[in-house]
N, C-alpha and C positions, 0 to 999 in steps of 0.2 A: 899517200896519194889520194886525192879526192875522187869520189865516185858520184856520178849523176844518174838518177833514176827518174824516168818519166812515166806517169800514169794518166789515163783518161777515162772518162765515163760518158754515157749518152743518156738523155732523157727518154721517158717511156713513149714520147711521140716521135722519136727519131725513126725513120723508115726501116732501118735494119732491126731496131728493137720491136717495131710493130710486126715485122715478119716473124720474129721469134715468138711473140705473143700468140699470133695466129696458129703457128705450128703446135705450140704446147696446149692451146685451148682445144684444138682438134684431138690431140693425144689424150687429154683429160676426159673428153666426152667418150672416146672409145673405151678408156679404162673404167669409167663408171658403169658401162654396160658389160664389159668383159675384162676382168683384171689380168687375164693372160694375153692381152693384146700384144702383138709384136709390130712395131711401127718405126718407120724412118720417114718423116714428113718434111718436105722442103717447101718454102714459100717465097714468092717474089711479089712485091707490091710496087705499082707505078701509077701515079694519078689515082683514079678510082677503080683501077683494075687489080685484082688479086689472082695470081696464078698459083695453083696447088700442084705439087708433084711428090714423088716418092712412092713407097710401097707400104702396104698394111696387111697384116693377117689378124683377123678379129671376127668374133661372132657378133660384134656390135654393128648396128646400122644407124648412122648419124646423119643429121641434116647439115651438110657442109655450109651451105649458104647462110643459114641462120646463125651458126657459130661464128663464122667470119664477121658477119655484121654486128654481132654482140661485142666483139673486140673493138670495132670502130665506134660503137655506141659509147665506149668508155674513154674515147680520145677527144678531148675538148679543143679541136682545131677551130680557128675562125671560120665564119660562114662562107667566106669567099674561096675556101679550099675545096668545097664540094666533096668532102670526105665523110659526110654523114652516112649512117648505115643504109638508108634507102637508096643511096646513089652508088653503092659499091656493086661492081660486077665481078662474079667469081668464075674463073676458068679452072675446072677440076680435071687434072691429069693423073690423079693418084691411082695406082694399080695394085695388084696383089703381090705379096712377097714371093720371091722366087722359090720354087719348091726345093731347089738345091741348097739355098741358104737356110730354108726352114728345116731341112733334114739335118743340117749341121748344128743348128741352134737348139732345137727341141728334140732330145734323144728319146728313143723308145722306152728307156728305163726311167724317164722323168727328169733326167739331168739336163740342165741348161748350159750350153757351151757358147763360146764367143762366136758371133756372127761374122767376124772379120779379124784380121791381124791388126795390131796397133799397140801403141804405148801412150800412156797418159801421165801427167805430172800435176801435182798440186802442192800447196805449201801452207804454213801457218807462221805467225810472228807474234811475239809478245809486245810489240810496239803499241798496240791498241787493245782495248778491252774485248773487241770482237775477233781477236787473233788474226786480223788482216794487216798486211804491211801498211805503213803509215800513209804513203802517198796515195795508195788505192783507197784507203779509208776516207781520206779527205776529199778526193775527187768524186767519189760516189755520193757522199753526204751533200756536198755542194750542188751537184747536178740534180739529185733527186729533189732537193728543196726548191731549186729554181724552177724545175719542170712543173712542180705542183702549183706555182703561183700564177695560174691562168687568170685569176680575177684581177691581177695587176697587169695583165697583158703579156706575161712571159710564158715561154714554153708553149705546148708540151714538148716541142722539139728543141733540144739544146745540147750543148757539149761542155765538158770541163776538161782542163788539162792542168796537172800539178807537176812541177819540177822540183824534186828533192835533191839536196846535196848532202853527202855523207863525208865527213872529214877522215883523216888518217886513223882516228880512234873510234870511228863508227858513229860519232855524234852527228845528228841530222838537223838540218834547217830547211825551211821552205824558201826556195829561190823565187818562184813565181806561181801565180794562179791565173789561169785563163778561163773565162766563161764566154761562150758564144751562145746566144739564145734568140729565139723569135721574140720580138717585142713590138708592141703596137703603139707605144707612146713616144714622147720626145727622146731622141737618142741620148743626149747628154744627161737628161734627168734619169733615164733608165739606167745608164751606166752608174750614176751616183747611187741610185737605190740598191743595185746589186752589190756594189762595193760596201755600202753600209751594212747590208745583210751579213756579209762575210766578216767585216770588222767587228760587228756587234754580236756575232755568234748566234744568229737566228737559226742556223743549221743544227744547233744542239750538240756541238762537240763537248766532250767531257772536260771538266775543269783541268785535268792533267794536260790534255792535248792543247786546250786553249792557252793555258799559261805558258807552256813550254815552246809552242811553235807560232802562235798568233800574236802574243803580247811580248814576244822577245824583242828587246830594243836593239840587240846586236845585229839581228838578221830579220828585219821587218819585211815580210813577203811583198813583192810587187803584185798588184792586182790589175789585170787587163780585161776589159769587157767589150765585146763586139768590135775588135780592131778593124774589121772590114766595113764597118758602118752599119746602117740600118739592115735589119733582117725581118722582113714582113711575111715572107712565104716559106713554109717549111713542110715537113712530112714528105709523103710520096709525091706531092705536087712539085716539090723542089728537087727531089732526088729519088732514085730507085732504091728500094730496100730489098735485101735478100737474107734469108735465114743463114746464120752461121758466120757472118762477116765479123762479128764482134767477139771472137773467141778470146782475144787478149783483154779487151774491155770487160768482158763478163767474168774474168778470172782474177789475175794478179798483176796485170800491167807489166812494167819493165822489171819487176822483181823476180820473175820466174819464167823459165822456158815453157813453151807450149807443145804438148804432144797430142796425138789423136786428132779429133775434129770437133765439130760443133756439138754442143750438149742438147740443144733444143730439138723438139719434135721426135725424140727417141725414148723408147721405154728402157727399162734397166737391163734388158738383155743385150743392149748395145754398150760396149765397153767405153765408148767415148763419154758416156754419161755415168754409168754405174761405177766404173773403175776410177774416174775422176773424183767422184764423191768419196770413194773409199780412200783414195790418196789424201784428200783433205781431212777425212776422219782420223786417219793414222797420224798425220802431221800435227793436227790440233791437239791430240792426246799426248804426243811427245812433248810439245811445247808446254802443255799444262802442268807437267811434272817438274818443270824448271831445269831440266838438264841442258837445254839449249835455248837461245833467244829466237832461233829460226830453225825450221825443219822443212825440207823438201822431200817428197816421196814420189817415186816413179814405179809404175807397174806396166808390164807388157803381157800381151796375150797372143795366142795363135788361133786361127780360125778352126772351129770345131773342137777345141780343147777347153775343158772347164776351168782348169787351174792356170794361174799366171805362169809365164815362162821366165820371168825375172822380177825381182824387187830390189830397188836401190833407195837408200836413205842418205841424205846429205844434211849435216848439222854445222852450225857455225861455232859450236863449242862441243867438246867431248866426242869428236868424230870417232875416236877409238872405241866407243861403246855401240857403234851402229851394228856390228855383228851380233851382239847380245840382243839388241832391240829387234833385229830382223828375225832371229831365232824365236824370240818370245811371240812375235806377231804370227809367225808361221804355226806355232803350237797352239795359239789361243784365239786367233781371228780367222774365220773362214774366208779366204780370198777367192774362192770359186764363184762363178756367176750365181749358182744356187745360193751360196752363203751371203753374197751381197744383196741379192733380191730379198732374201728372208730377213736380213738384218734391217734393211731400210724400208721394207714393206713396198715392194716394187709395184704392186697393183693399185696403190692409192693415188687418186687423181690430184696431185699437188703441183703440177709442173707449170701451169699458167702463172701461178704465184711466183715461181722462181724467175720466169721470163720478165715479169713485171717489176719485181723487187730485188732481184739478184739471187745468185745461187749460194753465196757464202757470206759470212759476216754476222754471226749472232753471238751475243755476250752470254756468259754463264747465267746471268740473271734472266735474260730473255728466254733461255732454254729451260727455265723452271716452269714456264707456262706450257700447259699440256698441248695446246693447239700448235704452238710454235715448234715444240719438240716433235710433233707428228708431221709437220710440214718440212722440217729440216733435221731429220735424224742423224745425218752425217756431221752435224754441228755439235753433237754431244761430246762430252769428255768423260764418258762413263767407264773407260778402262784405264784411265790415267793412274788411278790409285794402285791397281794391281801391277801395272807395268813399273811404276815407281818403286814399289816394294821389291819386285824382282831385281831391279838394277841395284838397289841399295844392299840387298843381301848377297848378290853375286859379285864378288870382287875379282 
């Protein structure tokens, strides 16, 4: 039976993406001043108005207005959008973290516990070099490339949608690629330009992905550009943006269920972010040893409790080894909030970067770069060797 999987991505000028960038830029500034900051920051953007909400516990004192405006400084909208930094108006409704929540998170003995109940899910796949599922990998690369072509009149607000089809044996092909983008030129010419970008691989897909999926004569993908016609006005002038709307877009598309909530604007004491990164970390290491083509990992936590209340692992091969894998994980990887914060360097101000460029999807080669490894520690495959040896010796 054939299976269809749909994935989408949005450019950095999409209003929901802008809201995420603002929330994480504020979080980063707090963390620079106080690595023990506890924050849950929500943002809404509409026209030139930015509304800030949420709660923060921090010794840091930040200039909210200047940080918000610095985000808009990096967004190259057309002049008629009036979204330049000096035209932004900020309404700040951020309050202090509830003392009852604070009591449950930061214990007197220094232990950090979950600030809320919840469960999170993440995955990894060997379909691509960055361990992302194929449709998500393609949608993200196309959208990020188009969004950056502002000198050609495209972006920065744009969207992509990729429809993948998997046959009965699991073999995949691209059914269609949809790109919708702001464009300032002639519609037909712009459509042709973007299709040429995709057909000629200006996005930089690997030779493997290019040869197998784009040059395949049996299933040549359909490419559709701006089917609704001209798109001149974008960003928050066109639509309201809110933090956390793109939790599927920001993760794994139609390949994986979504648990928990938004990642953005939250420090690593929030399991929506920290446990999601841990799930990705575990899944990626499992796939890296070659025991399965795909791994999904789920963790759940209870409010005020440091350790997870459950862990579940799903593989598409060797599912009978999951009990062994879970036992090794419990024995060798600290899944407490303290353990996650320590492993990933919770106080490091890296999160605006994840809002801008994505939370997941680094190749082993990219992770050899020290700065990339510091920004994305959950993308490491540093325990794959030990886990693989354990599974090989335990029959």
